[in-house]
N, CA, C and O of each residue as an XYZ file, in Angstrom:
852
protein
N     -13.492    -18.022      5.410
C     -12.832    -19.130      4.694
C     -11.135    -18.853      5.027
O     -10.553    -17.785      4.839
N     -10.555    -20.065      5.546
C      -9.102    -19.870      5.699
C      -8.400    -20.792      4.658
O      -7.177    -20.932      4.637
N      -9.262    -21.418      3.786
C      -8.162    -22.310      3.070
C      -9.071    -22.051      1.667
O     -10.267    -21.780      1.767
N      -8.426    -22.153      0.396
C      -9.221    -22.109     -0.797
C      -9.329    -23.527     -1.462
O     -10.202    -23.899     -2.246
N      -8.324    -24.195     -1.015
C      -8.171    -25.733     -1.633
C      -7.167    -26.575     -0.805
O      -6.345    -25.950     -0.135
N      -7.153    -27.697     -0.788
C      -6.190    -28.372     -0.044
C      -4.804    -28.390     -0.811
O      -3.730    -28.542     -0.228
N      -4.943    -28.212     -2.236
C      -3.908    -28.372     -2.998
C      -2.907    -27.078     -3.064
O      -1.703    -27.072     -3.324
N      -3.729    -26.041     -2.765
C      -3.165    -24.692     -2.525
C      -2.353    -24.902     -1.249
O      -1.157    -24.612     -1.295
N      -2.898    -25.397     -0.063
C      -2.119    -25.456      1.256
C      -1.104    -26.580      0.928
O       0.028    -26.267      1.299
N      -1.157    -27.444      0.511
C      -0.057    -28.297      0.130
C       1.210    -27.730     -0.801
O       2.387    -27.945     -0.514
N       0.770    -26.979     -1.948
C       1.721    -26.443     -2.856
C       2.264    -25.186     -2.221
O       3.433    -24.887     -2.465
N       1.688    -24.577     -1.595
C       2.137    -22.968     -1.308
C       1.664    -22.757      0.130
O       1.559    -21.556      0.376
N       1.306    -23.655      1.291
C       1.287    -23.267      2.504
C       0.326    -22.366      2.953
O       0.443    -21.692      3.977
N      -0.823    -22.345      2.035
C      -1.714    -21.054      1.952
C      -2.724    -21.242      2.953
O      -3.592    -22.071      2.678
N      -2.800    -20.633      4.089
C      -3.883    -20.648      4.962
C      -4.078    -19.341      5.382
O      -3.161    -18.664      5.846
N      -5.433    -18.867      5.222
C      -5.734    -17.300      5.523
C      -5.969    -17.044      7.237
O      -6.412    -17.865      8.040
N      -5.576    -15.807      7.474
C      -5.811    -15.757      8.897
C      -7.367    -15.152      9.078
O      -7.868    -14.301      8.343
N      -7.968    -15.750     10.149
C      -9.168    -15.616     10.482
C      -9.313    -14.062     10.811
O      -8.322    -13.367     11.032
N     -10.778    -13.503     10.832
C     -10.882    -12.173     11.293
C     -10.593    -11.800     12.504
O      -9.996    -10.747     12.725
N     -11.060    -12.785     13.628
C     -10.605    -12.528     14.860
C      -9.235    -12.340     15.049
O      -8.792    -11.303     15.543
N      -8.460    -13.369     14.653
C      -6.913    -13.190     14.717
C      -6.402    -11.854     13.972
O      -5.522    -11.172     14.498
N      -6.942    -11.520     12.804
C      -6.517    -10.173     12.262
C      -6.688     -8.994     13.305
O      -5.800     -8.202     13.623
N      -7.964     -9.018     13.772
C      -8.227     -7.915     14.474
C      -7.406     -7.517     15.937
O      -7.184     -6.406     16.418
N      -7.059     -8.851     16.427
C      -6.299     -8.736     17.785
C      -4.907     -8.374     17.434
O      -4.156     -7.675     18.114
N      -4.636     -8.961     16.231
C      -2.846     -8.508     15.934
C      -2.954     -7.079     15.641
O      -2.010     -6.357     15.962
N      -4.099     -6.521     15.008
C      -3.968     -5.225     14.563
C      -3.969     -4.192     15.523
O      -3.450     -3.080     15.421
N      -4.813     -4.826     16.773
C      -4.981     -3.976     18.085
C      -3.712     -3.508     18.621
O      -3.542     -2.384     19.092
N      -2.727     -4.524     18.519
C      -1.596     -4.507     19.154
C      -0.749     -3.244     18.788
O       0.120     -2.781     19.527
N      -1.104     -2.723     17.538
C      -0.530     -1.424     16.887
C      -1.370     -0.570     16.349
O      -1.297      0.020     15.271
N      -2.274     -0.537     17.272
C      -3.552      0.432     17.028
C      -2.944      1.972     16.735
O      -3.323      2.671     15.795
N      -2.046      2.319     17.607
C      -1.543      3.507     17.091
C      -0.905      3.779     15.951
O      -0.516      4.895     15.607
N      -0.771      2.616     15.262
C      -0.271      3.101     13.756
C      -1.224      2.750     12.843
O      -1.034      3.154     11.695
N      -2.346      2.002     13.095
C      -3.574      1.656     12.113
C      -4.561      3.293     12.352
O      -5.478      3.663     11.619
N      -4.181      3.817     13.213
C      -5.096      4.977     13.437
C      -4.101      6.472     12.874
O      -4.464      7.635     13.049
N      -3.067      6.124     12.325
C      -2.109      7.254     11.598
C      -2.674      6.946     10.184
O      -2.463      5.856      9.651
N      -3.327      7.832      9.646
C      -3.555      7.713      8.196
C      -2.262      7.563      7.201
O      -2.363      6.628      6.406
N      -1.310      8.181      7.139
C      -0.031      7.949      6.346
C       0.778      6.710      6.824
O       1.576      6.223      6.023
N       0.627      6.088      8.214
C       1.298      5.106      8.649
C       1.365      3.838      7.326
O       0.430      3.256      6.776
N       2.969      3.704      7.092
C       2.910      2.480      5.917
C       3.043      1.144      6.641
O       3.655      0.841      7.666
N       2.258      0.407      5.769
C       2.138     -0.959      6.128
C       2.629     -2.033      4.898
O       2.229     -1.851      3.748
N       3.409     -3.017      5.195
C       3.863     -4.179      4.144
C       3.350     -5.261      4.664
O       3.646     -5.523      5.830
N       2.514     -6.088      3.969
C       2.280     -7.724      4.409
C       3.095     -8.161      3.086
O       2.862     -7.804      1.932
N       4.158     -9.065      3.568
C       4.744     -9.728      2.794
C       4.112    -11.191      2.146
O       4.696    -11.875      1.305
N       2.973    -11.451      2.660
C       2.167    -12.587      2.482
C       0.680    -12.582      2.439
O      -0.097    -13.294      3.075
N       0.405    -11.555      1.483
C      -0.959    -10.689      1.858
C      -2.172    -11.519      1.594
O      -3.295    -11.254      2.022
N      -1.794    -12.737      0.714
C      -3.147    -13.532      0.296
C      -4.106    -12.522     -0.466
O      -3.727    -11.745     -1.343
N      -5.423    -12.652      0.008
C      -6.298    -11.947     -0.668
C      -6.657    -10.735      0.003
O      -7.647    -10.071     -0.301
N      -5.741    -10.410      1.041
C      -5.929     -8.908      1.683
C      -6.574     -8.879      3.002
O      -7.013     -7.786      3.358
N      -6.741    -10.103      3.964
C      -7.531     -9.789      5.196
C      -6.953     -9.108      6.110
O      -7.644     -8.581      6.981
N      -5.358     -8.952      6.106
C      -5.010     -7.704      6.853
C      -4.925     -6.349      6.262
O      -5.146     -5.396      7.009
N      -4.648     -6.148      5.082
C      -4.417     -4.893      4.286
C      -5.997     -4.415      4.453
O      -6.143     -3.295      4.943
N      -7.131     -5.111      4.114
C      -8.299     -4.861      4.115
C      -8.710     -4.163      5.584
O      -9.197     -3.040      5.714
N      -8.454     -4.925      6.446
C      -8.845     -4.211      7.856
C      -8.126     -2.956      8.049
O      -8.690     -1.965      8.511
N      -6.882     -2.970      7.704
C      -6.067     -1.674      7.980
C      -6.559     -0.639      7.261
O      -6.418      0.492      7.725
N      -7.257     -0.833      5.942
C      -7.664      0.316      5.140
C      -9.042      0.710      5.860
O      -9.319      1.901      6.004
N      -9.901     -0.298      6.310
C     -11.222      0.190      6.882
C     -10.803      0.850      8.241
O     -11.641      1.624      8.703
N      -9.657      0.679      8.957
C      -9.515      1.288      9.911
C      -8.952      2.863      9.808
O      -9.185      3.785     10.590
N      -8.279      2.872      8.803
C      -7.598      4.213      8.382
C      -9.005      5.114      7.854
O      -9.141      6.295      8.175
N      -9.792      4.542      7.191
C     -11.047      5.268      6.638
C     -11.949      5.766      7.602
O     -12.768      6.648      7.345
N     -11.807      5.155      8.853
C     -12.732      5.247      9.892
C     -11.976      6.647     10.373
O     -12.671      7.662     10.425
N     -10.630      6.722     10.710
C     -10.009      8.266     10.932
C     -10.307      9.060     10.091
O     -10.910     10.065     10.467
N     -10.013      8.906      8.741
C     -10.241     10.056      7.496
C     -11.804     10.421      7.814
O     -12.080     11.581      8.121
N     -12.715      9.529      7.747
C     -14.017     10.023      8.071
C     -14.270     10.961      9.342
O     -14.932     11.992      9.220
N     -13.717     10.567     10.571
C     -13.855     11.286     11.347
C     -13.085     12.836     11.646
O     -13.420     13.757     12.392
N     -12.065     12.698     10.839
C     -11.241     14.035     10.785
C     -12.022     14.874      9.874
O     -12.541     15.952     10.164
N     -12.062     14.138      8.485
C     -12.458     15.160      7.258
C     -13.674     14.765      6.637
O     -13.833     15.089      5.461
N     -14.526     14.144      7.205
C     -15.908     13.694      6.729
C     -16.722     14.755      6.392
O     -17.599     14.544      5.555
N     -16.596     15.963      6.924
C     -17.450     17.174      6.431
C     -16.956     17.831      5.238
O     -17.736     18.521      4.581
N     -15.777     17.698      4.893
C     -15.260     18.180      3.874
C     -14.691     17.419      2.780
O     -13.591     16.880      2.899
N     -15.618     17.323      1.355
C     -15.418     16.346      0.413
C     -14.034     16.270     -0.146
O     -13.479     15.210     -0.436
N     -13.443     17.612     -0.298
C     -12.127     17.786     -0.997
C     -11.107     17.129      0.192
O     -10.194     16.381     -0.158
N     -11.280     17.392      1.324
C     -10.122     16.991      2.334
C     -10.243     15.345      2.590
O      -9.255     14.625      2.738
N     -11.645     14.865      2.617
C     -11.936     13.320      2.560
C     -11.181     12.603      1.279
O     -10.429     11.636      1.398
N     -11.496     13.212      0.099
C     -10.833     12.554     -1.051
C      -9.572     12.346     -1.179
O      -9.052     11.385     -1.747
N      -8.740     13.745     -0.359
C      -7.117     13.672     -0.566
C      -6.659     12.856      0.633
O      -5.618     12.234      0.423
N      -7.202     12.711      1.859
C      -6.675     11.777      2.674
C      -7.190     10.485      2.442
O      -6.506      9.568      2.897
N      -8.251     10.179      1.834
C      -8.255      8.648      1.357
C      -7.387      8.241      0.519
O      -7.190      7.026      0.475
N      -6.690      9.056     -0.304
C      -5.761      8.643     -1.235
C      -4.386      8.508     -0.440
O      -3.515      7.710     -0.787
N      -4.271      9.341      0.633
C      -2.828      9.192      1.497
C      -3.144      7.604      1.813
O      -2.401      6.717      1.394
N      -4.326      7.338      2.598
C      -4.662      6.166      3.410
C      -4.057      4.877      2.379
O      -3.153      4.082      2.636
N      -4.756      4.967      1.345
C      -4.665      3.642      0.516
C      -3.220      3.696     -0.139
O      -2.694      2.611     -0.388
N      -2.678      4.617     -0.375
C      -1.067      4.481     -0.726
C      -0.241      4.216      0.015
O       0.903      3.962     -0.365
N      -0.688      4.203      1.552
C       0.384      3.890      2.594
C       0.244      2.385      2.750
O       0.902      1.871      3.655
N      -0.474      1.658      2.039
C      -0.740      0.196      2.344
C       0.038     -0.788      1.111
O      -0.177     -0.470     -0.059
N       0.830     -1.834      1.365
C       1.485     -2.567      0.407
C       1.630     -3.982      0.828
O       1.897     -4.473      1.925
N       1.399     -4.475     -0.258
C       1.475     -6.095     -0.150
C       2.152     -6.952     -1.254
O       2.410     -6.536     -2.383
N       2.356     -7.946     -0.881
C       3.021     -9.049     -1.679
C       2.336    -10.387     -1.766
O       1.935    -10.857     -0.701
N       2.136    -11.092     -2.906
C       1.864    -12.358     -2.522
C       2.393    -13.355     -3.823
O       2.768    -12.862     -4.887
N       2.365    -14.685     -3.589
C       3.286    -15.511     -4.728
C       2.276    -15.850     -5.775
O       2.611    -16.410     -6.819
N       0.950    -15.492     -5.486
C      -0.286    -16.208     -6.204
C      -0.684    -15.158     -7.225
O      -0.950    -14.094     -6.664
N      -0.796    -15.122     -8.387
C      -1.248    -13.784     -9.064
C      -2.797    -13.561     -8.765
O      -3.174    -12.406     -8.565
N      -3.799    -14.705     -8.720
C      -5.225    -14.596     -8.278
C      -5.458    -13.833     -6.947
O      -6.436    -13.105     -6.774
N      -4.402    -14.069     -5.930
C      -4.657    -13.506     -4.755
C      -4.476    -12.068     -4.844
O      -5.238    -11.223     -4.375
N      -3.234    -11.832     -5.585
C      -3.122    -10.285     -5.833
C      -4.024     -9.508     -6.412
O      -4.160     -8.354     -6.007
N      -4.934    -10.090     -7.641
C      -5.756     -9.604     -8.138
C      -7.184     -9.316     -7.395
O      -7.946     -8.380     -7.642
N      -7.369    -10.402     -6.377
C      -8.497    -10.208     -5.634
C      -8.122     -9.441     -4.444
O      -9.104     -9.164     -3.756
N      -7.183     -9.080     -4.062
C      -6.836     -8.348     -3.162
C      -6.938     -6.736     -3.486
O      -7.424     -5.878     -2.750
N      -6.322     -6.551     -4.844
C      -6.565     -5.130     -5.441
C      -7.897     -4.778     -5.466
O      -8.268     -3.709     -4.982
N      -8.908     -5.820     -6.148
C     -10.427     -5.598     -6.122
C     -10.934     -5.178     -4.849
O     -11.623     -4.167     -4.720
N     -10.567     -6.024     -3.796
C     -11.062     -5.952     -2.501
C     -10.845     -4.587     -1.679
O     -11.620     -4.021     -0.908
N      -9.622     -4.258     -2.062
C      -9.147     -2.684     -1.642
C      -9.747     -1.701     -2.139
O     -10.017     -0.687     -1.495
N     -10.100     -1.929     -3.647
C     -10.623     -1.078     -4.179
C     -12.423     -0.878     -4.041
O     -13.111      0.122     -4.246
N     -12.718     -1.939     -3.713
C     -14.111     -1.913     -3.341
C     -14.324     -1.369     -2.023
O     -15.444     -0.890     -1.844
N     -13.380     -1.321     -0.895
C     -13.721     -0.569      0.109
C     -13.594      0.875     -0.233
O     -14.464      1.691      0.071
N     -12.602      1.153     -0.809
C     -12.527      2.677     -1.172
C     -13.591      3.211     -1.918
O     -14.068      4.310     -1.634
N     -13.963      2.587     -2.765
C     -15.170      3.089     -3.518
C     -16.569      3.185     -2.764
O     -17.363      4.125     -2.782
N     -16.653      2.085     -2.161
C     -17.903      2.306     -0.952
C     -17.896      3.435     -0.058
O     -18.920      4.081      0.164
N     -16.647      3.727      0.526
C     -16.526      4.935      1.410
C     -16.653      6.149      0.585
O     -17.527      6.972      0.858
N     -15.765      6.341     -0.503
C     -15.847      7.372     -1.311
C     -17.229      7.977     -1.616
O     -17.499      9.174     -1.520
N     -18.101      6.962     -2.011
C     -19.292      7.402     -2.688
C     -20.196      8.138     -1.555
O     -20.786      9.215     -1.643
N     -20.111      7.030     -0.223
C     -20.801      7.418      0.960
C     -20.318      9.012      1.461
O     -21.175      9.728      1.981
N     -19.287      9.390      1.329
C     -18.847     10.502      1.819
C     -18.516     11.805      0.789
O     -18.456     12.984      1.141
N     -18.343     11.339     -0.413
C     -18.193     12.451     -1.640
C     -19.377     12.565     -2.268
O     -19.671     13.623     -2.825
N     -20.146     11.580     -2.264
C     -21.398     11.472     -3.254
C     -21.288     12.299     -4.418
O     -20.410     11.836     -5.146
N     -21.727     13.162     -4.821
C     -21.649     13.943     -6.353
C     -20.447     14.685     -6.840
O     -20.249     15.161     -7.958
N     -19.448     14.691     -5.452
C     -18.341     15.106     -5.755
C     -17.361     14.099     -6.042
O     -16.218     14.488     -6.285
N     -17.598     12.934     -6.054
C     -16.849     11.851     -6.634
C     -16.402     11.934     -7.761
O     -17.083     12.676     -8.469
N     -15.302     11.369     -8.387
C     -14.850     11.798     -9.730
C     -14.149     10.452    -10.078
O     -13.627      9.726     -9.231
N     -14.192     10.198    -11.409
C     -13.383      9.340    -12.086
C     -11.891      9.396    -12.041
O     -11.157      8.408    -12.016
N     -11.546     10.538    -12.033
C      -9.836     10.927    -11.877
C      -9.303     10.264    -10.754
O      -8.281      9.578    -10.757
N     -10.180     10.543     -9.606
C      -9.322      9.778     -8.337
C      -9.384      8.402     -8.578
O      -8.334      7.760     -8.587
N     -10.763      7.699     -8.831
C     -10.805      6.614     -9.067
C      -9.560      5.892     -9.666
O      -9.056      4.908     -9.125
N      -9.105      6.442    -10.809
C      -8.327      5.829    -11.552
C      -6.985      6.029    -11.053
O      -6.078      5.286    -11.428
N      -6.751      7.137    -10.096
C      -5.594      7.147     -9.531
C      -5.353      6.222     -8.467
O      -4.253      5.727     -8.222
N      -6.426      6.001     -7.837
C      -6.575      4.745     -6.823
C      -6.316      3.340     -7.335
O      -5.755      2.462     -6.680
N      -6.742      3.227     -8.470
C      -6.510      1.944     -9.275
C      -5.061      1.688     -9.713
O      -4.566      0.563     -9.783
N      -4.395      2.887    -10.016
C      -2.994      3.037    -10.482
C      -2.337      2.581     -9.066
O      -1.960      1.421     -8.895
N      -2.235      3.524     -8.124
C      -1.800      3.013     -6.939
C      -1.588      1.551     -6.430
O      -0.531      1.052     -6.042
N      -2.832      0.968     -6.514
C      -2.975     -0.509     -6.051
C      -2.282     -1.457     -6.989
O      -1.955     -2.574     -6.590
N      -2.028     -1.035     -8.293
C      -1.419     -1.826     -9.235
C       0.103     -1.737     -8.949
O       0.837     -2.484     -9.595
N       0.626     -0.914     -8.066
C       1.962     -0.526     -7.878
C       2.270     -0.991     -6.360
O       3.354     -1.348     -5.898
N       1.078     -0.892     -5.742
C       1.297     -1.364     -4.188
C       1.147     -2.776     -3.955
O       1.959     -3.320     -3.207
N       0.192     -3.472     -4.508
C      -0.106     -4.895     -4.218
C       0.704     -5.762     -5.413
O       0.367     -5.768     -6.597
N       1.704     -6.399     -4.914
C       2.447     -7.007     -6.187
C       2.354     -8.542     -6.082
O       1.917     -9.053     -5.051
N       2.769     -9.310     -7.163
C       2.849    -10.697     -7.330
C       4.389    -10.799     -7.436
O       5.094    -10.277     -8.299
N       4.859    -11.731     -6.180
C       6.468    -12.023     -6.182
C       6.784    -12.672     -5.029
O       5.855    -12.772     -4.228
N       7.942    -13.191     -4.682
C       8.254    -13.836     -3.507
C       8.941    -12.856     -2.675
O       9.887    -12.124     -2.965
N       8.233    -12.987     -1.497
C       8.843    -11.584     -0.363
C      10.113    -12.264      0.085
O      10.992    -11.464      0.408
N      10.431    -13.547      0.188
C      11.741    -14.030      0.812
C      12.770    -13.661     -0.192
O      13.852    -13.237      0.214
N      12.541    -13.779     -1.462
C      13.598    -13.599     -2.454
C      13.696    -12.232     -2.759
O      14.716    -11.795     -3.291
N      12.613    -11.413     -2.439
C      12.536    -10.089     -2.897
C      12.442     -9.748     -4.388
O      12.913     -8.761     -4.953
N      11.748    -10.753     -4.908
C      11.877    -10.752     -6.577
C      10.496    -10.920     -6.916
O       9.707    -11.403     -6.104
N      10.168    -10.571     -8.007
C       8.942    -10.911     -8.958
C       9.116    -12.240     -9.540
O      10.223    -12.729     -9.765
N       7.909    -12.861     -9.797
C       8.139    -14.276    -10.216
C       9.025    -14.360    -11.667
O       9.309    -15.427    -12.212
N       9.311    -13.336    -12.056
C      10.112    -13.306    -13.400
C      11.574    -12.887    -13.074
O      12.362    -12.375    -13.870
N      11.805    -13.192    -11.766
C      13.034    -13.019    -11.277
C      13.756    -11.538    -10.801
O      14.741    -11.418    -10.073
N      12.899    -10.378    -11.485
C      13.132     -9.063    -11.431
C      13.104     -8.396     -9.985
O      12.204     -8.818     -9.259
N      13.860     -7.517     -9.500
C      13.867     -7.141     -8.152
C      12.234     -6.359     -7.780
O      11.692     -5.554     -8.538
N      11.785     -6.725     -6.742
C      10.499     -6.086     -6.341
C      10.685     -4.651     -6.216
O      11.679     -4.290     -5.586
N       9.877     -3.721     -6.723
C       9.995     -2.443     -6.765
C       8.688     -1.759     -6.565
O       7.725     -1.795     -7.331
N       8.819     -0.916     -5.038
C       7.676     -0.258     -4.479
C       7.760      1.254     -4.593
O       8.774      1.912     -4.360
N       6.568      1.739     -4.983
C       6.533      3.409     -5.175
C       6.146      3.869     -3.792
O       5.242      3.351     -3.136
N       6.954      4.961     -3.364
C       6.511      5.875     -2.085
C       5.729      7.032     -2.722
O       6.120      7.587     -3.749
N       4.696      7.345     -2.120
C       3.548      8.366     -2.600
C       3.625      9.222     -1.232
O       3.355      8.803     -0.107
N       4.043     10.482     -1.578
C       4.153     11.682     -0.581
C       3.092     12.747     -0.763
O       3.165     13.284     -1.869
N       2.254     13.139     -0.082
C       1.370     14.427     -0.328
C       2.249     15.394      0.128
O       2.772     15.433      1.242
N       2.448     16.530     -1.206
C       3.072     17.586     -0.947
C       2.119     18.812     -1.155
O       1.058     18.555     -1.723
N       2.334     20.044     -0.794
C       1.737     21.120     -1.159
C      -0.112     20.774     -1.377
O      -0.759     20.977     -2.404
N      -0.489     20.357     -0.402
C      -1.810     19.854     -0.322
C      -2.340     18.972     -1.392
O      -2.399     17.783     -1.080
N      -2.764     19.314     -2.663
C      -3.192     18.223     -3.416
C      -2.164     17.596     -4.528
O      -2.568     16.930     -5.481
N      -0.799     17.889     -4.288
C       0.114     17.521     -5.145
C       0.769     15.950     -4.417
O       0.637     15.780     -3.205
N       1.232     15.233     -5.000
C       1.902     13.923     -4.523
C       2.961     13.823     -5.477
O       2.897     14.191     -6.650
N       4.134     13.197     -4.788
C       5.441     12.852     -5.225
C       5.498     11.485     -5.011
O       5.031     10.943     -4.010
N       6.161     10.800     -6.094
C       6.556      9.405     -6.448
C       8.031      9.214     -6.351
O       8.774      9.886     -7.066
N       8.480      8.372     -5.543
C       9.787      7.624     -5.734
C       9.708      6.413     -5.509
O       9.020      5.969     -4.590
N      10.551      5.521     -6.486
C      10.619      4.174     -6.331
C      11.721      3.688     -5.885
O      12.793      4.219     -6.176
N      11.639      2.531     -5.054
C      12.556      1.797     -4.104
C      12.530      0.304     -4.361
O      11.454     -0.287     -4.456
N      13.745     -0.345     -4.482
C      13.973     -1.698     -4.538
C      13.871     -2.284     -3.058
O      14.553     -2.062     -2.057
N      12.725     -3.146     -3.293
C      12.715     -3.663     -1.821
C      14.036     -4.331     -1.089
O      14.146     -4.275      0.136
N      14.991     -4.941     -1.884
C      15.986     -5.344     -1.221
C      16.730     -4.484     -0.787
O      17.282     -4.761      0.277
N      17.022     -3.193     -1.393
C      17.963     -2.279     -0.892
C      17.481     -1.318      0.361
O      18.169     -0.526      1.005
N      15.909     -1.679      0.519
C      15.552     -0.638      1.775
C      15.564     -1.365      2.916
O      15.653     -0.817      4.014
N      15.452     -2.991      2.730
C      15.185     -3.766      3.887
C      16.640     -3.665      4.869
O      17.730     -3.878      4.338
N      16.542     -3.337      6.274
C      17.278     -3.117      7.108
C      18.541     -4.346      6.932
O      19.711     -4.076      7.200
N      18.190     -5.450      6.538
C      18.774     -6.711      6.378
C      19.825     -6.706      5.388
O      20.797     -7.460      5.422
N      19.583     -5.761      4.435
C      20.444     -6.088      3.078
C      21.400     -4.668      2.962
O      22.190     -4.469      2.039
N      21.159     -3.744      4.077
C      21.972     -2.672      3.886
C      23.441     -2.727      4.423
O      23.641     -2.838      5.632
N      24.237     -2.667      3.726
C      25.622     -2.863      4.178
C      26.574     -2.025      3.208
O      25.980     -1.325      2.387
N      28.008     -1.998      3.188
C      28.907     -1.478      2.513
C      28.476     -1.212      1.011
O      28.519     -0.103      0.478
N      28.092     -2.277      0.456
C      28.070     -2.462     -0.655
C      27.050     -1.407     -1.417
O      27.086     -1.057     -2.597
N      26.179     -1.032     -0.433
C      25.039     -0.064     -0.768
C      25.093      1.286     -0.554
O      24.230      2.108     -0.864
N      26.427      1.538      0.137
C      26.635      2.849      0.734
C      26.512      3.726     -0.352
O      25.989      4.810     -0.092
N      26.951      3.472     -1.785
C      26.730      4.499     -2.892
C      25.228      5.016     -3.306
O      24.815      5.961     -3.978
N      24.700      4.100     -2.687
C      23.077      4.324     -3.063
C      22.270      4.889     -1.894
O      21.044      4.989     -1.951
N      23.032      5.273     -0.776
C      22.539      5.850      0.200
C      22.758      7.326      0.732
O      23.690      7.906      0.175
N      22.169      7.955      1.578
C      22.413      9.354      1.955
C      22.168      9.450      3.447
O      21.449      8.642      4.035
N      22.891     10.632      4.146
C      22.250     10.913      5.654
C      21.547     11.716      5.508
O      21.818     12.729      4.862
N      20.207     11.446      6.188
C      19.423     12.477      6.125
C      19.383     13.547      7.241
O      20.167     13.325      8.163
N      18.668     14.601      7.338
C      18.828     15.670      8.304
C      18.928     15.197      9.803
O      19.376     15.966     10.653
N      18.586     14.165     10.061
C      18.810     13.588     11.545
C      19.932     12.837     11.871
O      20.239     12.538     13.025
N      20.791     12.405     10.482
C      22.057     11.845     10.957
C      21.863     10.380     10.513
O      22.807      9.596     10.611
N      20.754     10.015     10.062
C      20.241      8.518      9.883
C      20.636      8.223      8.391
O      20.371      9.072      7.540
N      21.242      7.085      8.054
C      21.781      6.499      6.607
C      20.302      6.066      5.985
O      19.728      5.141      6.559
N      19.710      6.630      4.940
C      18.565      6.217      4.281
C      18.882      5.982      2.770
O      19.789      6.468      2.094
N      17.941      5.148      2.435
C      18.371      4.538      0.949
C      17.811      5.370      0.179
O      16.713      5.863      0.439
N      18.699      5.720     -1.197
C      18.242      6.824     -2.258
C      17.052      5.948     -3.157
O      17.054      4.721     -3.260
N      16.307      6.628     -3.614
C      15.353      6.087     -4.688
C      16.075      5.402     -5.869
O      17.275      5.655     -5.986
N      15.527      4.608     -6.718
C      16.105      4.265     -7.790
C      15.609      5.025     -9.209
O      16.182      5.034    -10.298
N      14.238      5.711     -8.778
C      13.640      6.720     -9.667
C      12.813      7.745     -8.852
O      12.152      7.489     -7.846
N      12.943      8.806     -9.382
C      12.084      9.918     -8.483
C      11.445     10.697     -9.567
O      12.015     10.884    -10.642
N      10.264     11.155     -9.292
C       9.243     11.789    -10.276
C       8.838     13.141     -9.632
O       8.799     13.398     -8.429
N       8.516     14.033    -10.778
C       8.232     15.340    -10.327
C       6.751     15.230     -9.460
O       5.993     14.294     -9.716
N       6.387     16.264     -8.401
C       4.972     16.192     -8.092
C       3.996     16.360     -9.213
O       4.158     16.966    -10.272
N       2.920     15.688     -8.766
C       1.899     15.858     -9.811
C       0.575     15.817     -8.952
O       0.634     15.284     -7.844
N      -0.597     16.340     -9.394
C      -1.827     16.417     -8.650
C      -2.422     15.201     -8.508
O      -2.559     14.508     -9.516
N      -2.825     14.782     -7.387
C      -3.102     13.239     -7.058
C      -4.241     12.691     -7.963
O      -4.514     11.490     -7.952
N      -4.834     13.487     -8.663
C      -5.875     12.875     -9.634
C      -5.402     12.592    -10.919
O      -6.066     12.103    -11.832
N      -3.804     13.037    -10.962
C      -3.122     12.713    -12.213
C      -2.219     11.756    -12.297
O      -1.511     11.621    -13.295
N      -2.138     10.849    -11.058
C      -1.330      9.860    -11.114
C      -1.159      8.856    -12.123
O      -0.028      8.378    -12.216
N      -2.114      8.412    -12.949
C      -1.666      7.664    -14.089
C      -0.879      8.176    -15.192
O      -0.227      7.488    -15.978
N      -0.989      9.438    -15.189
C       0.003     10.308    -16.076
C       1.622      9.961    -15.698
O       2.526     10.294    -16.464
N       1.836      9.351    -14.606
C       3.189      8.871    -14.121
C       3.590      7.581    -15.238
O       4.721      7.372    -15.679
N       2.594      6.949    -15.496
C       2.918      5.763    -16.215
C       3.003      6.018    -17.843
O       3.275      5.087    -18.600
């Protein structure tokens, strides 16, 4: 299905990308979809055609590398899903996309972890999706309420611990980085100017992510 209604096409230009085109385009960046922690942002994600396929490809790698160890599989599944971001201007698409991503996770999680699957990890994944798939205007880099779009960066450290840092989308966009932002930037160890987070949280076990809220 490439359209939901003619009205949505007229009002929002909403046309979903077909599966064949999705796969052809992702094949062009296969080296990135094969990286579990490679980050993707779809600025007009719709109900998740691209994001769902990216997640499936990442889970294929997770299973290949860690499928024999439930603890490793679980941890890297969280890494995979935390690396995918989306924005859409329609709230129903956002909800559908989150549900679709979670359904993919739940199916693979149960197949590979079985009795070791747990509700704490499920709630952490739901929390990540709430923060990673957002309703807003990607061109304006704002929510529909006019607030800046804020994404959370999730980084696994010390095996089972994850660190959250929040960034404003407009500040991390290379097109927005100028001297007015220099006070919010720093030079990393390679000499590259990088954006400072607007919020930073202490590390926490990845099963405890909802405690950040």
